[in-house]
C-alpha positions as CSV (number, residue, x, y, z in Angstrom):
1,M,78.8,111.0,193.7
2,Q,76.8,108.0,192.6
3,S,74.3,110.3,190.8
4,A,77.2,112.0,189.1
5,N,78.6,108.8,187.9
6,M,75.3,107.6,186.6
7,L,74.8,110.9,184.7
8,L,78.3,110.6,183.2
9,R,77.5,107.0,182.0
10,K,74.3,108.2,180.4
11,I,76.1,111.0,178.5
12,V,78.8,108.7,177.3
13,R,76.3,106.1,176.1
14,S,74.0,108.6,174.4
15,S,76.7,110.7,172.6
16,V,80.2,109.2,172.4
17,L,79.7,105.4,172.3
18,P,77.3,105.3,169.3
19,Y,79.7,107.5,167.3
20,A,82.6,105.3,168.3
21,A,80.6,102.2,167.3
22,Q,80.0,103.6,163.9
23,H,83.3,105.3,163.1
24,G,85.8,104.9,165.8
25,M,85.9,101.1,165.9
26,K,86.7,100.8,162.2
27,K,89.2,103.5,162.0
28,D,90.7,103.0,165.5
29,L,89.7,106.4,166.7
30,F,89.9,105.4,170.3
31,P,93.1,103.8,171.4
32,L,93.2,100.9,173.8
33,S,94.8,103.0,176.6
34,R,92.1,105.6,176.4
35,T,89.2,103.1,176.6
36,L,90.9,101.3,179.5
37,S,91.4,104.6,181.4
38,L,87.7,105.4,180.8
39,S,86.5,102.1,182.1
40,L,88.8,102.3,185.2
41,F,87.6,105.8,185.8
42,L,84.0,104.7,185.7
43,K,84.7,101.7,188.0
44,Q,86.5,103.7,190.6
45,D,83.6,105.0,192.4
46,N,85.0,104.7,195.9
47,S,88.3,106.5,195.1
48,C,86.5,109.8,194.4
49,K,85.7,111.8,197.4
50,P,82.2,113.0,198.0
51,S,83.4,116.6,198.1
52,E,84.9,116.4,194.5
53,K,82.6,117.7,191.6
54,L,82.9,116.6,187.9
55,D,83.2,119.3,185.3
56,L,81.1,118.0,182.3
57,D,82.0,120.9,180.0
58,A,85.7,120.3,180.4
59,W,85.2,116.6,179.7
60,K,83.3,117.3,176.5
61,K,86.1,119.6,175.3
62,V,88.7,116.9,176.0
63,M,86.7,114.3,174.1
64,K,86.0,116.6,171.1
65,S,89.7,117.6,170.8
66,G,90.7,113.9,170.8
67,L,88.2,113.1,168.0
68,Q,89.4,116.0,165.9
69,E,93.0,115.0,166.2
70,E,92.3,111.4,165.2
71,V,90.2,112.6,162.2
72,S,92.9,115.1,161.1
73,E,95.6,112.4,161.3
74,T,93.5,110.0,159.1
75,V,93.0,112.8,156.5
76,S,96.6,114.1,156.4
77,E,98.2,110.7,156.0
78,P,96.6,109.9,152.5
79,Q,97.3,113.4,151.3
80,E,101.0,113.0,152.1
81,L,101.2,109.4,150.7
82,S,98.9,109.5,147.7
83,G,99.9,112.6,145.7
84,L,101.1,110.5,142.7
85,A,98.2,108.0,143.2
86,A,95.7,110.9,142.9
87,A,97.4,112.1,139.7
88,R,97.2,108.6,138.2
89,A,93.6,108.4,139.2
90,T,92.9,111.7,137.3
91,L,94.8,110.3,134.3
92,E,92.6,107.2,134.3
93,M,89.5,109.4,134.5
94,W,90.6,111.5,131.6
95,R,91.5,108.4,129.6
96,L,88.0,107.0,130.2
97,A,86.5,110.3,129.2
98,G,88.2,110.0,125.8
99,R,91.0,112.5,126.1
100,L,94.5,112.1,124.7
101,V,96.3,110.3,127.6
102,P,99.4,108.1,127.2
103,E,99.2,104.5,128.4
104,N,102.6,104.4,130.2
105,V,103.5,107.4,132.4
106,S,106.6,107.4,134.5
107,E,107.0,109.1,138.0
108,E,109.0,112.0,136.5
109,Q,106.3,112.6,134.0
110,L,103.7,112.5,136.7
111,K,105.6,115.1,138.7
112,M,105.9,117.3,135.6
113,F,102.1,116.8,135.2
114,M,101.5,117.9,138.8
115,D,103.7,120.9,138.4
116,C,101.8,122.3,135.5
117,P,100.3,125.7,136.4
118,S,96.9,125.3,134.7
119,K,94.5,122.7,133.4
120,S,95.2,123.6,129.8
121,A,98.9,123.2,130.4
122,K,98.3,119.7,131.8
123,K,96.2,118.8,128.7
124,K,98.9,120.0,126.4
125,Y,101.6,118.1,128.2
126,L,99.5,114.9,128.2
127,K,98.9,115.4,124.4
128,F,102.6,115.8,123.8
129,L,103.3,112.5,125.7
130,Y,100.4,110.8,123.9
131,L,101.8,111.8,120.4
132,K,105.3,110.8,121.4
133,E,104.1,107.4,122.5
134,L,102.1,107.1,119.3
135,Y,105.1,107.9,117.1
136,K,107.2,105.3,118.9
137,K,104.5,102.7,118.3
138,N,104.3,103.5,114.6
139,D,108.1,103.4,114.2
140,K,108.1,100.0,115.9
141,R,105.3,98.7,113.7
142,K,107.1,99.9,110.5
143,M,110.3,98.2,111.6
144,E,108.4,95.0,112.2
145,E,106.7,95.2,108.8
146,K,110.1,95.9,107.1
147,R,111.6,93.0,108.9
148,E,108.8,90.7,107.7
149,R,109.1,92.0,104.1
150,K,112.9,91.4,104.2
151,L,112.3,87.8,105.4
152,E,109.8,87.2,102.7
153,A,112.2,88.6,100.0
154,Q,114.9,86.3,101.4
155,E,112.6,83.3,101.1
156,Q,111.6,84.2,97.6
157,T,115.2,84.7,96.5
158,S,116.1,81.3,98.0
159,K,113.3,79.7,96.1
160,T,114.3,81.3,92.8
161,E,117.9,80.3,93.4
162,E,116.8,76.7,93.9
163,T,114.8,76.8,90.7
164,R,117.7,78.3,88.8
165,K,120.0,75.6,90.1
166,S,117.7,72.9,88.6
167,P,119.3,71.3,85.5
168,F,116.2,71.5,83.4
169,V,115.9,75.3,83.9
170,C,119.6,75.9,83.2
171,L,119.3,73.8,80.0
172,W,116.2,75.7,78.9
173,A,117.8,79.1,79.5
174,S,121.0,78.2,77.7
175,T,119.1,76.9,74.6
176,M,116.8,79.9,74.5
177,D,119.8,82.2,74.8
178,K,121.4,80.4,71.8
179,A,118.3,80.8,69.8
180,Y,118.0,84.5,70.5
181,S,121.7,85.0,69.6
182,W,121.1,83.0,66.3
183,R,118.2,85.3,65.4
184,A,120.3,88.4,66.2
185,A,123.1,87.1,64.0
186,Q,120.7,86.5,61.2
187,S,119.3,90.0,61.5
188,M,122.8,91.4,61.1
189,I,123.0,89.8,57.6
190,F,119.4,89.8,56.4
191,G,117.4,92.0,58.8
192,Q,116.1,95.5,58.4
193,P,118.4,98.2,59.9
194,L,117.3,100.4,62.8
195,V,119.5,103.4,63.6
196,F,119.9,105.1,67.0
197,D,121.4,108.6,66.7
198,M,124.0,108.9,69.5
199,S,124.9,112.6,68.9
200,F,122.8,114.2,71.7
201,E,125.2,113.8,74.5
202,K,125.8,117.6,74.8
203,E,122.1,118.4,75.0
204,M,121.6,116.1,78.1
205,S,122.8,116.0,81.7
206,V,124.7,113.0,83.2
207,R,121.5,111.7,84.7
208,E,119.6,112.0,81.4
209,V,122.4,110.1,79.6
210,A,122.1,107.3,82.2
211,N,118.4,107.1,81.7
212,T,118.9,107.0,77.9
213,V,121.4,104.1,78.2
214,K,119.0,102.2,80.4
215,Q,116.2,102.6,77.8
216,L,118.6,101.5,75.1
217,V,119.5,98.3,77.1
218,L,115.8,97.5,77.4
219,S,115.4,98.1,73.6
220,E,118.3,95.8,72.8
221,S,116.9,93.0,75.0
222,C,113.4,93.4,73.5
223,N,114.7,93.3,70.0
224,R,116.8,90.2,70.7
225,R,113.8,88.3,72.0
226,S,111.5,89.2,69.1
227,V,110.6,86.8,66.2
228,D,112.1,89.1,63.5
229,P,114.6,91.4,65.1
230,F,116.1,94.6,63.7
231,H,119.7,95.1,62.9
232,I,120.6,97.8,65.4
233,H,123.1,100.5,64.5
234,F,124.6,102.9,67.1
235,C,125.8,105.8,64.8
236,N,127.8,108.8,65.9
237,F,129.1,106.7,68.9
238,K,132.4,107.8,70.3
239,D,134.7,105.9,72.6
240,D,135.2,107.2,76.2
241,S,132.0,109.1,76.0
242,L,129.2,109.1,78.6
243,Y,127.2,106.7,76.5
244,H,130.2,104.3,76.4
245,R,130.8,104.4,80.1
246,E,127.2,103.8,81.0
247,F,127.0,100.8,78.6
248,L,130.1,99.3,80.2
249,K,128.4,99.6,83.6
250,Y,125.5,97.5,82.3
251,Y,127.2,95.0,79.9
252,R,130.8,94.9,81.3
253,E,132.6,92.1,79.4
254,A,129.6,91.3,77.2
255,W,129.7,94.7,75.6
256,G,132.1,93.5,72.9
257,K,130.0,90.4,72.3
258,L,126.7,92.2,71.4
259,L,125.3,91.4,68.0
260,I,124.9,95.0,67.0
261,T,126.8,97.5,64.9
262,V,128.6,100.4,66.7
263,T,130.2,103.1,64.6
264,D,131.4,106.6,65.0
265,Q,130.3,107.5,61.5
266,C,127.1,109.4,60.7
267,Y,124.1,107.4,59.3
268,T,124.2,109.5,56.1
269,E,127.7,108.0,55.4
270,V,126.5,104.5,56.0
271,F,123.1,104.4,54.3
272,P,121.7,106.3,51.3
273,K,119.7,109.4,52.2
274,D,116.6,108.5,50.2
275,K,116.0,105.5,52.4
276,L,116.4,107.3,55.7
277,I,113.4,108.5,57.7
278,Y,113.9,110.3,61.0
279,L,111.2,109.6,63.5
280,T,110.4,112.6,65.7
281,A,107.3,113.9,67.5
282,D,107.9,117.4,66.1
283,S,107.6,116.4,62.5
284,P,104.6,117.9,60.5
285,K,104.3,114.7,58.4
286,V,102.4,111.8,59.9
287,M,103.5,108.2,59.3
288,Q,100.7,106.3,57.6
289,T,102.2,102.8,57.1
290,F,105.3,100.9,58.1
291,D,107.7,100.6,55.1
292,H,110.0,97.6,55.2
293,D,112.4,99.1,52.6
294,K,113.1,102.2,54.6
295,I,115.6,102.7,57.4
296,Y,114.1,104.5,60.5
297,I,116.2,106.7,62.7
298,V,115.4,107.2,66.4
299,G,117.1,110.0,68.4
300,S,118.8,108.6,71.6
301,M,117.7,111.3,73.9
302,V,115.8,111.7,77.1
303,D,114.7,115.3,77.6
304,K,113.1,115.9,81.0
305,N,112.8,119.6,80.1
306,I,111.1,118.7,76.7
307,K,113.4,120.5,74.3
308,T,111.2,120.6,71.3
309,G,112.6,120.7,67.8
310,V,116.2,119.4,68.5
311,S,115.9,116.2,66.5
312,L,113.8,117.9,63.8
313,A,116.4,120.6,63.3
314,R,119.1,118.0,63.0
315,A,117.2,116.1,60.4
316,K,116.5,119.2,58.4
317,R,120.2,120.2,58.5
318,L,121.1,116.8,57.0
319,G,118.2,117.0,54.5
320,L,116.4,113.9,55.7
321,E,112.8,112.9,55.5
322,T,110.9,113.1,58.8
323,A,107.8,111.4,60.2
324,A,105.7,111.3,63.4
325,L,103.6,108.5,64.8
326,P,99.8,108.9,64.1
327,L,98.9,109.3,67.8
328,E,96.0,111.7,67.2
329,K,94.6,109.5,64.5
330,Y,94.1,106.5,66.7
331,L,94.2,107.8,70.3
332,L,92.1,110.2,72.2
333,W,95.0,112.0,73.8
334,N,94.6,113.1,77.4
335,T,97.6,114.9,78.9
336,G,101.3,115.1,78.6
337,A,103.8,115.4,75.8
338,K,103.7,113.1,72.8
339,N,107.3,111.9,73.4
340,L,107.7,108.2,74.0
341,T,110.6,106.3,75.6
342,L,113.1,104.4,73.4
343,D,111.9,101.0,74.6
344,Q,108.3,102.0,73.8
345,M,109.4,103.0,70.3
346,M,111.1,99.7,69.9
347,H,108.0,97.7,70.9
348,I,105.8,99.8,68.6
349,L,108.2,99.4,65.6
350,L,108.5,95.6,66.2
351,T,104.7,95.2,66.4
352,L,104.2,97.2,63.2
353,K,106.9,95.2,61.4
354,D,105.2,91.9,62.4
355,T,101.5,92.7,62.2
356,A,101.1,96.2,60.5
357,D,98.3,96.9,63.0
358,W,98.4,100.3,64.5
359,K,96.0,99.5,67.4
360,K,98.2,96.6,68.6
361,A,101.3,98.7,68.2
362,L,99.9,101.7,70.0
363,E,98.9,99.6,73.0
364,F,102.5,100.1,74.2
365,V,101.7,103.8,74.8
366,P,101.3,104.5,78.5
367,K,97.6,104.3,79.5
368,R,97.8,107.6,81.5
369,K,98.5,109.6,78.4
370,F,95.3,108.7,76.4
371,C,91.6,108.0,77.2
372,G,91.1,105.3,74.5
373,F,91.1,104.4,70.8
374,V,88.9,106.3,68.3
375,S,87.3,104.9,65.1
376,K,87.7,108.2,63.3
377,P,90.6,110.7,63.4
378,V,90.3,113.4,66.0
379,S,90.5,116.1,63.4
380,E,87.4,114.7,61.6
381,L,85.5,114.5,64.9
382,K,86.4,118.1,65.6
383,K,85.0,119.2,62.2
384,T,81.7,117.4,62.8
385,L,81.4,119.0,66.3
386,D,82.0,122.4,64.8
387,L,79.4,121.8,62.1
388,M,76.9,120.8,64.8
389,N,77.6,123.8,66.9
390,T,77.2,126.1,63.9
391,L,73.9,124.5,63.0
392,K,72.6,124.9,66.5
393,L,73.6,128.5,66.6
394,G,71.9,129.2,63.3
395,K,68.6,127.6,64.4
396,R,68.8,129.6,67.6
397,Q,69.2,132.9,65.8
398,Q,66.1,132.2,63.7
399,E,64.1,131.3,66.8
400,V,65.2,134.5,68.5
401,Q,64.2,136.6,65.5
402,K,60.7,135.0,65.4
403,E,60.2,135.7,69.1
404,F,61.3,139.3,68.7
405,A,58.9,139.8,65.8
406,K,56.0,138.4,67.9
407,N,56.6,140.5,71.0
408,Y,57.2,143.8,69.2
409,S,55.1,145.2,66.3
410,K,56.5,146.7,63.1
411,K,56.0,150.2,64.5
């Protein structure tokens, strides 16, 4: 019996105890009751009868089954508890790898991610969540920028209101307004007339009429602030028309106090025909100089669809002289129609009236429509280019004939 006990001690020390020292002690593979029972069993030498025999194979099976149960328990517990943690770990790995993974993922989204049938489906779902999160961030950023711009605008308006409330600025504005009004009143007596033809209401839509009135308001303010303003005439103007309603929206009570002439008569009834010149882009005659004795007519029309020939036909029916601005003579035209807005026409005519300089006047043409100013008219430049091309072609023909004569004999 003693020899059997000694043999059992050697087996336990050589096989089980080193494994327990490396793994079992850290992971509690051997419970306290089992170790105590083992020590008691080893100490009880006298209790065993000499006739009893120890089955070593059965003991090994018992020990192996206990170890397998402990290891299976330690493996199954993290699998049950860390399903979501494993999914989060994979998401972190994919994020570090540079894939499209959202920063904040809820438990429901993780469960949906785990339920995806394939890897491609998981990638698509994560991309959807990433884009959704990105759109939310962009919307939030835009809202913050909008809020900042709104606060800045409020601060600027408050500053401008404070400056407007200052007595010096109020005095200066009132005195300048009086000076402008005095100039406009003088122009009504001594100034050169400028006629706006208000008979194109039927050729325009409501929106185009509103744009026309807006341009006319800008023209009137520009004329009132000039050194030598025109005496503006609104001819063929009817009450309760679209023009009239739009003007009332802008001026309200000041409409009746404007220093301009408004009439429902035609300009041929107000002025002599020999002094009238209708300015239209469709005219074959080009305006060379500004004549201070003439009365220029501008059609009050905004044609988005570019209805060519409407104002020219009206001028021909009335038997009036027409003229077009010399845009091709001074500008290297790029793209777009050669129709200008009413406020641009007002700026050009006022500059011509004050300086008689076409280059200064045509600076009010939009920069997108021309490439630059030219020293010679475009027609003359085209003629010189055609001459150069013909000369080059003539020389080339002679060179070709000489080469042909050299290569081939007279035979």
